[in-house]
N, C-alpha and C positions, 0 to 999 in steps of 0.2 A: 180598757180602750185607750185611745191616744190622749196625750196631754194637750188639751186645747190651748191653754195659756202659752205653752212653749211653742206650739205650732204658730200661733198668731204673732208672738214676739219675734220669731225668726223671720216670718214674712215681712213684718214691718221694718226690721233691721235691714233686710235685703233691699227693700224699696228705697232706702236712703242712698243707694249707689246709683249714680246717673240721674239723680233727681233734678228736674227742671223747675223753673220759676212757676210754671203753670200747675205744678203738682204731679205731672207725669214723669216718666222715666225714659231715658234714652241710653240703651246699652247695646252698642253694635258689636259685631263679632271681631275678635282680635284687636280689641282696644283696651285701654287702661281700665275702663269701667267694667268690661267683661272679666278682665283678670281679677279685679277686686272682688267681683261677685263670686267667681270660682273659688278664690281663696277663702271667702267667708263660708261658703257651702262646704268646702273641704274640711274646715274646722268643725262644722256641725257633724259631718260624716265621721270624723275621728272621735268626736264626743259620743257618737252612737256606737262606737266600737268596731267600725268598719275599716278594712284595709283600703287605702285611697291611692289612686293613680290616675294619670291621664294617658290616653292612647295616642296613636300617631296623627290623628286629625284634631286633637285637642278636646275630645270628649272627656269630661270629668266623671270618674267611676268610683263608687264605694261598694265594697263587697263584704257580705256577711256569709261566712263559710257554712255550708250545710254538712250533714253527716255523711253525704256521698259527694265529695268534691268533684268526682269525675262525671257525675250526672249532669245533664243539660241544665243550664242556669235559668232561673226566672228573673226577667228584667222588668224594672219599672223606672219611671222618670219622666222628664220633659226637657225644657230648655231654659236658659237664663238670659239669652239675648232678647231684645225688644225691638219693636218698630220705633220710628221717631216719635217722641212724646207719647209713649204708650202707657199702659196701666200697670198696676202692681201685682196682678194675679196671673196673667196670661203667661204660662210657662213655669214661673217660680212655684206656684201652688203644687204642681205635680212633683217637682223635685223635692221641695221641703216636706211634703206629705209622705213621700217615699222614705226619706230619712227618718221622719217621726215614726213611721210604721216599724221600721227596723229597730229603732231605739227602744220602742215599747216591747218588742220581742226580746231584746237583750235584757231589759230591766225585769221582765217577767220570767226570764230563764227559759224562753220558748226556743226549742231547736227545730229545724226543718230538715227534711231529707235532702232537698235540693238547695243549692246556694242561691242567695238573692243578691242581685246587684241593682243599685240605684244609679242612674246615669243622667247627667246633664249634657244634653247634646249640643254640639257646636252649631251655631247659626241656623236655627230652624226657620226664622222669619224671612231671611233673604233681603232685609231692609238695606244692608250696606252694598251688596254686590248684585242685587236683583236676581239672585240665584240662591235659593234656600235649601234647607235640610242637608247641609254639608256634612254634619256629624253622622246622621243616620245613613246617608249614602255611603260614607266611609265605613261604617259598621257592617254594611251589607256587601261591600266590595264593588259598588256601582259607581263610586266617585272616580273620575278620570283626571289625568293631568291637564287635559284640554279644558275641563270644567274650571280648573284653577286659573285659567286665563281671563275669567270674568273680572271686570274692573268696577271700582267704586267711582264716586263723583270726582275724586281727585286723580283718577287714572291709575290708582294702585290696584294691582291684581290680587286675587285670593292668594296665589303663591307667594307674592312679595309680603303680604300681611302675615302669612304663616311663618315665613322666615323671621320676620321681626318679632314674632311671638315665640321664637325658639323651636319651631317645628320644621321638619324636612319635607318639602312638597313632593319629593321623589320617593318618600317612604309611606305614602298613604295606604298602600295595600296591607300594611302591617296591622291596620285597625280592623280589617275584615274578619267577621266571624263565619265559621263554616256552617252550612246548613245542618241542622240537627244538634248544634251546640247550645241552642237556646230553646228551652221548653215552651216559653210563652212570653209575650210582652204585654203589659197592661199599663195604661197611662191615665192618670187623674188630671182633669183639665176643667176650667170653667167652660160653661156651655157656649158663651158668646152669642146667645140668642135668647128668645123669650118663652120657649116652649115650657120649660120647667116652672118658670114663674107663673105662667098662665094656668098650669096644672096644680100650682101651690105645693110643689114637691122640692125637697132639698137636693135630690140626686137622681140621676138616670143612668141607664146602661145603653151604650152606643151599639147600634146594629151595623154601621158601616160608615166609611169616610168618603165624601164626595171627591172626585178627581178634578184638580184644576188644570185648565188649558190656558196658557198665557200666550198672547199674540201681539205683534206690533204691526200696525197699519201705517203706511206712508203713502200719501197721495200727492202726486206732482201735477200742478196746474200751471198757471201763468200769473205772475205778479203784475200788477198794473196800477195806474193812478185811480184812486177811489172816485174822483170827481169827473174825469174825462173818459172813462171806459163805460160804454152803454151796457146795461144789464144783459142784453141779448147776445153779446159776443164775449162775455166773460168766461174764463176757465177758472172758476173760484174753487180752490182746493178745500176750503172750509165749508162751503155750501154742500159739497159732495160728502164730506165727513159727517156733517150734521144729519144728512139723510141716512147714512149708514148707521149712525147711532140710533136713529128711530127704528131701523130694521132690527138692530140688536135688541132693543127693548120689546118690540112686537114679537119676535120669534121666541125669546126666552120666556115671555109671559104666557105663551100658549100651552106649555107643558105642565105647569103646576109644581115642578120640582127643579127646573133649570134656573140658574141665576147668571146674569151677565153684567159686568161692570167695566165702564171706561174710567180708569183712575188717573191716567196721565194724558195730557194734551199739550202739544206745542205747535205754535204758528210761526211761519217764516215768510217774509222778514220781520213781521211783528209790528209794523207801523200802524198808527191809527188811521192814516189816510192811504194805506196800501192794501190792495186786494191780496189775500194770502196766496202765495204761489206754491207753498208746500205745507202740508199738515201731517203731523205724526201723532198717533194716539194708541193707547194700549187697550187690550181686551182681556178680561179675566172671566172665563166661562167655566161653570161647574155644574155637575149633576152626580147623583149617587149611581146613575146608570151610564156607563161609558157609551153604550149604543145610542141612547137618547141624546147625550151631550154632543156626540160626533154628528148626529143627524141635524141638530140645531146649528152646529158649526157649518155644515155643508149648505144649509139654507141661507145662512147669513152671507157666506162668501159668494154664493151664486148671485144673490141680489146686489151685493156690493160691486161685483165686477160689472154687472149690467148697468148699474147707476153710473159708474165711472165712465163706462163706454159712451153712454148717452150724453154725459157732460163734457166729454173730450178731455178727460184727465186720466192720468196713469196711476194704477194701483200696485203697490209693492207690499208683499206680505212676508212676515218672518215669524216662525213659531219659536217662542222663547223656552217654553217647557210644556210637556204633555205628560201628565201623570194619571195613571189609571185609577179609578175608584178602588177602595179597599174594603171588602166586607169583613166585619169582625167575626172571629171564629166562635163556633159553638162552645169550644172548650173554655174560653175566657168568659163568654157571656153566661154560661152555666155556673161557673165559679162565682161570678158576681151576683147572680140571682140567688144562689145558695147563701151567700154572705148577707144579702138583703133579708132573707128569711131569718138568719141568725140574729140580726140586729133589729128585727121588727120594722124594717123599712119597706114601703110599698115598691113593688117591682114595676118599673116603667122603662120602656125602651124608646129610643129615638135615633135618627141619623145625625151625622155631623156634616154640616155644610162647609166648615172650615177644614183646611188641610192640616195634618199632624205628622210627626216623625214616623208613627206606626205604619203609614202608607209605604214607607221604604222597607220596613221590616217584614212585610207580609209574605215575601218570597223565601224567607229563611226560617220563619216560625209563626205559630198562631198569634194573632194580635187581638187586642180589645181595649176599650176605653170606658172610663167612668166620668160622667159630667156632673158638675156642681152648678147650682142655680146662679145665674147672673142677674143682678139688679137692672131692670129695664133693657136687658139684652145688650148692654153697652160693652164694647171691647175695643182694643187699639185706641184707647182714649183715656185721659187722666181720670175720668169719672167712672171707670171700670170698678165694679165692687161686688164682692161676695161676703156675706156676713161671717163672723167668727164661728157661729153655730153651724152654718152650712159647710164651711171649710172643714170643721171637725167631723161632721157627718160623712163628708166625702173621704176624709182620711181614715175614718173607722171602716168604711166600706172597702177602701183599698187594703187596709190591714187584714181584714178577714179574707178578702179575695186572694191576697198573696199567700196566706196560710193554706187556703184551699188548693192553690196551684203548686206550692212548694212542699205540701204535705207536712203537717206537724209530726215531729218524731216522737214515737212512744217511749 
């Protein structure tokens, strides 16, 4: 099985890149920190005997050649970028485990019929440009030059950042893989939830990935003096926003599976003695069922419009991204279940509430995921933690799943 000590040592080495005083990491896409992380992982890939290259959107790829190079490739991996002040496991565990799985195959002289590629996708998180999954969109040919117009907080576009990183924004289609060229994609990832911990299980097999809908709400009211404007004649944009947020909480709580989050809130002009004349806030709405998610969206928007009309304020809506939920394929789930049986691990299935690069790949190949237990369900936080033993269990499950998908050569 995998080398637990090497796996853990590499994870900890990677966590030193972009380290913050808080103990968390910040590695945004197309930055020096991300470049350093890629270089380190590339050295691990080379040590594992893989051919290493980067594609037109900056995805880092290591390839272990199979006995049938022309056959569809089996893909595994995750991402190296992080949110602001994030944890050490979200993304890197999947990449490092993929490298470790291939290295153990090489060390044990195991050949596979299909080639195996380990990929570190560019900008899964979307933390820098508020537009994520750039690398996986590039791999599937859905990334457009218009997408590259998204800007970071300094006004730098994705295209400009790519140029600075030595990439050609006009050549992004060169990264696209044809349908049928990939046999399957399987990703190892920390759960980012408490299900496995509550079940006292180290790993689980994912049944599907919830689809995120990101929206921006902008409410135009009328700014006024906080002391001289009677409550009865106010057009308070924040009061309207607060009611809409209550609607979001109520509607998402009804289904048992939908989640809704307001993660950004801005008030204008922002004075302590000024009635807010404009409010902007975000909505992240998710469900494993697209039908259910979209029904909740309609209910929220219907009530939001009505509330704004009653309060005499104007509501502006913008959809930032709408991604369909992605069911995990029976092919990958069955390969992982068989691997659980081989390893003596309990077979346990669960959905993923968080989005992952596999969502983008679902239209070109079967996808699947393996989850590793997260302590207290904490993620996107310096306290994010999975034990060395759980990480090794996940990497072993990935190792056997990849062999089942790529077919051990006789």
